[in-house]
C-alpha positions in Angstrom: 25.1 0.3 27.5 22.1 0.0 25.2 19.1 -2.3 25.0 16.8 -3.4 22.2 13.2 -4.3 23.1 11.5 -6.4 20.5 7.9 -7.6 20.7 7.5 -11.3 20.1 5.5 -12.2 17.0 3.8 -8.8 17.5 0.8 -9.0 15.3 -0.1 -12.5 16.5 0.5 -11.3 20.1 -1.9 -8.4 19.6 -4.6 -10.8 18.6 -4.0 -13.0 21.6 -4.3 -10.1 24.1 -8.0 -9.9 23.6 -8.6 -13.6 22.8 -6.7 -15.5 25.5 -8.0 -18.9 24.2 -5.5 -18.4 21.4 -2.5 -19.0 23.7 -0.4 -21.9 22.7 -2.4 -22.3 19.4 -1.0 -21.6 15.9 -2.0 -18.1 14.8 -1.2 -16.4 11.5 -1.9 -12.9 10.3 -2.5 -12.1 6.6 -1.4 -9.1 4.5 -3.6 -6.7 2.6 -6.5 -8.5 0.8 -5.7 -11.6 3.0 -3.0 -12.4 0.4 -0.1 -13.9 2.2 1.3 -14.5 5.7 3.0 -11.5 7.4 3.0 -12.7 11.0 3.2 -16.1 12.7 3.0 -17.4 16.2 5.8 -19.8 17.3 3.2 -22.7 17.0 2.6 -21.7 13.4 6.3 -21.5 12.6 6.7 -25.0 14.1 4.2 -26.3 11.5 6.5 -25.0 8.7 4.4 -22.0 7.7 6.7 -19.5 6.0 6.7 -15.8 6.0 5.2 -14.4 2.8 3.6 -17.7 1.9 0.3 -17.2 -0.1 -2.8 -17.9 1.9 -4.5 -20.0 -0.8 -1.6 -22.5 -0.5 -2.3 -23.0 3.2 -6.0 -24.0 3.0 -5.4 -27.6 3.7 -3.0 -27.2 6.6 -5.2 -24.4 8.1 -8.1 -26.8 8.2 -6.2 -29.9 9.4 -4.2 -28.2 12.1 -6.9 -25.7 13.2 -4.7 -22.7 12.6 -6.3 -19.4 13.7 -6.2 -16.9 10.8 -6.7 -13.2 11.0 -6.7 -10.3 8.5 -4.3 -7.5 9.4 -5.8 -5.0 11.8 -3.3 -2.2 11.7 -5.5 0.2 13.8 -5.3 -2.3 16.7 -1.5 -3.0 16.1 -0.7 0.7 16.0 -2.5 1.4 19.2 -1.0 -1.5 21.0 2.5 -0.4 19.8 1.9 3.0 21.4 0.9 1.4 24.7 4.0 -0.8 24.7 6.3 2.1 23.9 4.7 4.5 26.5 5.1 1.8 29.2 8.8 1.4 28.5 9.4 5.1 28.1 8.4 5.6 31.8 11.3 3.3 32.9 14.2 4.5 30.8 16.3 7.7 30.5 16.1 7.9 26.6 14.5 5.8 24.0 14.3 5.5 20.2 11.2 3.9 18.7 12.8 2.1 15.8 9.7 0.4 14.4 6.2 -0.6 15.3 7.5 -3.5 17.4 11.1 -2.4 18.3 12.8 0.3 20.4 16.3 1.1 21.5 16.8 2.2 25.1 19.6 3.8 27.1 20.7 1.5 29.9 23.8 3.4 30.8 24.4 3.7 34.6 22.3 0.6 35.4 23.9 -1.4 38.1 22.3 -4.6 36.9 21.1 -4.3 33.3 19.8 -7.9 33.2 17.6 -7.2 36.3 16.4 -4.0 34.8 15.4 -5.7 31.5 13.6 -8.6 33.4 11.6 -6.1 35.4 10.8 -4.0 32.3 9.7 -7.1 30.4 7.4 -8.1 33.3 5.9 -4.6 33.5 5.1 -4.5 29.7 3.5 -7.9 29.8 1.4 -7.0 32.8 0.3 -3.6 31.4 -0.2 -4.6 27.8 -0.3 -8.4 27.5 2.5 -8.2 24.9 5.6 -10.5 25.5 8.9 -8.8 24.6 12.5 -9.9 24.3 15.4 -7.6 25.3 19.0 -7.7 24.1 21.6 -5.7 25.9 25.0 -4.7 24.5 27.4 -1.8 24.0 26.3 -0.9 20.5 23.0 -1.1 18.5 24.2 -3.8 16.1 25.3 -6.0 19.0 21.9 -5.3 20.6 20.3 -6.8 17.5 22.6 -9.9 17.9 21.7 -10.1 21.6 18.0 -9.7 20.8 18.1 -12.7 18.5 19.6 -14.8 21.2 17.2 -13.5 23.9 14.2 -14.4 21.7 15.3 -17.9 20.5 17.7 -19.2 23.2 16.7 -18.0 26.6 13.9 -18.7 29.1 13.9 -15.2 30.6 13.7 -13.4 27.2 16.7 -11.3 28.2 20.3 -11.6 27.1 23.4 -9.5 28.0 26.2 -9.5 25.4 29.1 -7.5 26.8 31.9 -10.0 27.5 34.5 -10.1 24.7 34.7 -13.9 24.6 30.9 -14.2 24.5 30.6 -11.7 21.8 33.1 -13.7 19.7 31.1 -16.9 20.2 27.9 -15.2 19.3 29.4 -13.7 16.1 30.8 -17.1 15.1 27.3 -18.5 15.6 25.4 -15.8 13.7 25.0 -16.4 9.9 25.9 -13.3 7.9 22.5 -13.1 6.3 20.9 -12.5 9.8 23.0 -9.4 10.4 21.2 -6.1 10.8 21.6 -4.2 7.6 22.8 -7.1 5.4 20.2 -7.6 2.6 19.7 -10.5 0.4 22.1 -9.4 -2.4 24.9 -8.5 0.0 24.5 -11.8 1.9 24.7 -13.7 -1.4 27.8 -11.7 -2.4 29.6 -12.2 1.0 28.9 -16.0 1.0 30.4 -16.2 -2.6 33.6 -14.7 -1.3 33.8 -17.0 1.7 32.3 -14.8 4.4 29.6 -16.9 6.1 29.3 -15.6 9.6 29.3 -12.3 11.4 32.8 -13.1 12.9 34.1 -13.7 9.3 32.9 -10.2 8.3 34.5 -8.6 11.4 37.8 -10.0 10.4 37.6 -8.5 6.8 39.7 -5.4 5.9 38.1 -2.1 6.5 38.8 -0.6 3.0 37.4 -3.8 1.4 34.2 -3.5 3.6 33.8 0.1 2.7 34.2 -0.6 -1.0 31.7 -3.4 -1.1 29.2 -2.5 1.6 29.6 1.3 1.7 30.3 3.5 4.7 27.1 2.3 6.5 28.3 -1.2 6.2 31.7 -0.3 7.7 30.0 1.4 10.6 27.9 -1.7 11.2 31.1 -3.9 11.3 32.7 -1.4 13.6 29.8 -1.8 16.0 30.2 -5.5 15.9 33.7 -5.0 17.0 32.4 -2.9 19.9 32.8 0.7 18.6 29.5 2.7 18.8 28.7 4.4 15.5 24.9 4.7 15.6 23.5 6.9 18.5 20.0 6.9 19.8 17.6 9.0 17.7 15.0 10.2 20.1 13.2 12.3 17.5 11.8 10.4 14.5 13.3 11.5 11.2 11.0 13.0 8.6 10.2 10.6 5.7 11.7 11.5 2.4 8.7 10.2 0.5 5.3 8.8 1.6 3.5 6.1 -0.3 0.0 4.8 0.1 -1.0 1.8 -2.1 -3.4 -1.1 -1.9 -4.5 -4.0 -3.9 -8.2 -4.0 -4.7 -10.7 -6.4 -3.1 -12.6 -6.8 -6.4 -11.9 -6.3 -10.1 -11.7 -2.6 -11.1 -12.1 -1.6 -14.6 -14.0 1.7 -14.4 -12.3 5.1 -14.1 -14.8 6.2 -11.5 -13.8 3.4 -9.1 -10.1 4.2 -9.7 -10.8 7.8 -8.9 -12.3 6.8 -5.6 -9.3 4.7 -4.6 -6.6 7.1 -5.9 -8.3 10.1 -4.1 -8.5 8.1 -0.9 -4.7 7.2 -1.1 -3.8 10.8 -1.9 -5.8 12.0 1.1 -4.0 9.5 3.3 -0.7 10.8 2.0 -1.7 14.4 2.7 -2.8 13.5 6.3 0.7 11.8 6.9 2.4 14.9 5.7 0.4 17.0 8.2 1.3 14.6 11.0 5.0 15.1 10.5 4.5 18.9 9.7 5.9 18.7 6.2 4.9 19.5 2.6 5.5 17.7 -0.6 6.6 19.2 -3.9 5.9 16.2 -6.2 3.1 13.7 -6.4 3.2 10.4 -8.4 0.5 7.9 -9.1 0.6 4.4 -10.5 -2.0 1.8 -11.6 -1.3 -1.8 -12.5 -3.1 -4.9 -13.7 -2.6 -8.3 -12.0 0.8 -9.6 -13.2 -0.1 -13.0 -11.8 -3.0 -13.5 -14.1 -1.5 -14.8 -17.4 -4.8 -14.6 -19.2 -5.3 -10.9 -18.6 -4.0 -8.0 -20.7 -1.1 -6.4 -18.8 -0.5 -2.7 -18.2 1.4 -0.5 -15.9 0.8 3.3 -15.7 3.0 5.7 -13.9 3.3 9.5 -13.9 4.1 12.4 -11.6 3.3 16.1 -11.3 5.6 18.7 -9.8 3.8 21.3 -7.8 4.6 25.0 -7.9 4.1 25.3 -4.1 4.9 22.5 -1.6 1.6 21.4 0.1 0.0 19.1 2.6 -3.6 20.1 1.7 -5.8 17.2 0.9 -7.9 19.1 -1.5 -5.0 20.2 -3.5 -3.2 16.9 -3.4 -6.3 14.9 -4.4 -7.0 17.2 -7.3 -3.5 16.8 -8.7 -3.6 13.0 -8.2 -6.8 12.8 -10.3 -5.2 14.9 -13.0 -2.3 12.5 -13.1 -4.7 9.4 -13.1 -6.5 10.7 -16.2 -3.1 10.8 -17.9 -2.2 7.2 -17.3 -5.7 5.5 -17.4 -6.4 3.2 -20.2 -9.8 1.8 -21.0 -10.2 -2.0 -21.5 -7.9 -3.2 -18.7 -8.8 -4.8 -15.3 -6.8 -3.1 -12.6 -5.5 -4.8 -9.5 -3.6 -2.1 -7.7 -3.1 1.6 -7.4 -0.9 3.9 -5.4 0.0 7.5 -4.7 3.5 8.7 -3.7 4.4 12.2 -2.4 8.0 13.2 -2.5 10.5 16.1 -2.5 9.3 16.7 1.0 10.3 19.9 2.9 9.4 21.1 6.4 6.0 23.0 6.6 7.9 25.9 8.2 10.0 26.3 4.9 7.0 26.2 2.5 8.0 28.5 -0.4 5.1 30.1 -2.1 4.9 30.4 -5.9 4.9 33.9 -7.4 1.5 33.1 -9.0 0.0 31.2 -6.0 -3.6 32.6 -5.4 -4.9 29.9 -3.0 -6.1 31.0 0.4 -3.8 28.8 2.3 -4.6 30.0 5.8 -8.3 29.1 5.1 -7.3 25.7 3.7 -5.0 25.1 6.7 -7.9 25.6 9.1 -10.1 23.3 7.1 -7.5 20.6 7.2 -7.0 21.1 11.0 -10.7 20.7 11.5 -10.8 17.6 9.3 -8.0 16.0 11.2 -9.5 16.9 14.6 -12.9 15.3 13.7 -11.4 12.2 12.2 -8.9 11.6 15.1 -11.9 11.8 17.5 -14.6 10.0 15.5 -12.6 7.6 13.4 -10.7 7.6 10.1 -12.6 9.1 7.1 -15.6 10.0 9.1 -15.4 13.3 7.2 -13.9 13.0 3.7 -13.9 14.5 0.3 -17.0 13.5 -1.8 -14.7 12.1 -4.6 -13.5 9.5 -2.1 -16.9 7.9 -2.4 -19.1 6.1 0.1 -19.7 2.4 -1.0 -16.0 1.9 -2.0 -16.5 -1.6 -3.2 -12.8 -1.7 -4.3 -11.7 -1.7 -0.7 -9.5 -4.6 0.7 -10.9 -7.9 1.5 -10.7 -8.4 5.2 -12.8 -11.5 5.8 -11.1 -12.4 9.0 -10.7 -9.0 10.6 -10.8 -8.9 14.4 -12.5 -5.9 16.2 -10.6 -2.7 17.0 -10.9 -3.5 20.7 -8.8 -0.5 21.9 -9.7 2.2 19.4 -13.4 1.9 18.7 -15.8 2.1 21.8 -18.5 0.1 20.0 -16.0 -2.7 19.5 -14.6 -2.8 23.0 -14.9 -6.0 25.0 -18.1 -6.4 27.1 -17.8 -8.2 30.5 -20.9 -10.0 31.5 -21.3 -10.3 35.3 
């Protein structure tokens, strides 16, 4: 038996933990540059606010309904996620952290899975302040279905889906577009051929499913029928590519400002490579103007460089990213966004040196280790490359950013006696 724990309206819930007066009030969290809605409390959903809706369209309803609006605070959300996951890990045999707000758990051998889930939910709420829902079922895909029911249709926040008749009822209720692993295109295709619910899909022929939804789709359907096909993955898989990209908080038309942003994004990619103990063989950069400004000249620049030796060295990756930037930069444009992608990733232990490689890699590795140690203790980018700049006026607009209550001592809550 497996269980799926899902944090309810996670980003909004994180904001409420440290601001209890927000309970039962509509809360929304905005994306980078305060552009569009990426999280909503139940109260905000009830007001008709949609996921992905541009913030500028919501000005009137925000004012009239007194909606509390926050810029995305990923430092806070990441730390709260770690606290939730570590609390649950203490109570289960095995666990797979699936995303920042979801985890699969091994509930095999539990005499009363529902009582276990209720107790776990209570502990997480007491230790972290984050409400969670738990769906319990024999397979991962059925856990997803149970989780939806637990979140929307139960008072306890827990739902056990292991009875054959109950599973059939749930699958007849669930629209095919809400199935785990069914994207927008597949959902549209399935509806066009008369498959509207998860139950309809379960009754389709295996060969037809494999032909139209691939082997992964067939495994998903088998899981809906009760046959486990996806096991718990306790060790996180290494990413095949890593991307860091941001929209700018102001108009950027100078190469120097682009160099600052691109070098910062490249440094972030290098840090992520070191965190998963891997190296990249290819680096790509892109710059774009604002496609939503019809009066502006439009341009998209993209190029990549293949490295002779796989690396996770910030100095090396930033240098190559700047070389690539100079290839694609065009004067006379106002740029809205830039990004860096590192790909062709290999384990650090399998780094193959080039015949003509003359870089003192042991020395650079020590430098990077020291850099990471200082920044992990003192805060991101406390020590950085000079080319990353200091004023960095291009950075994101975060006009409604909450404090980093749990990761910055100077921003911790102060209790007055």
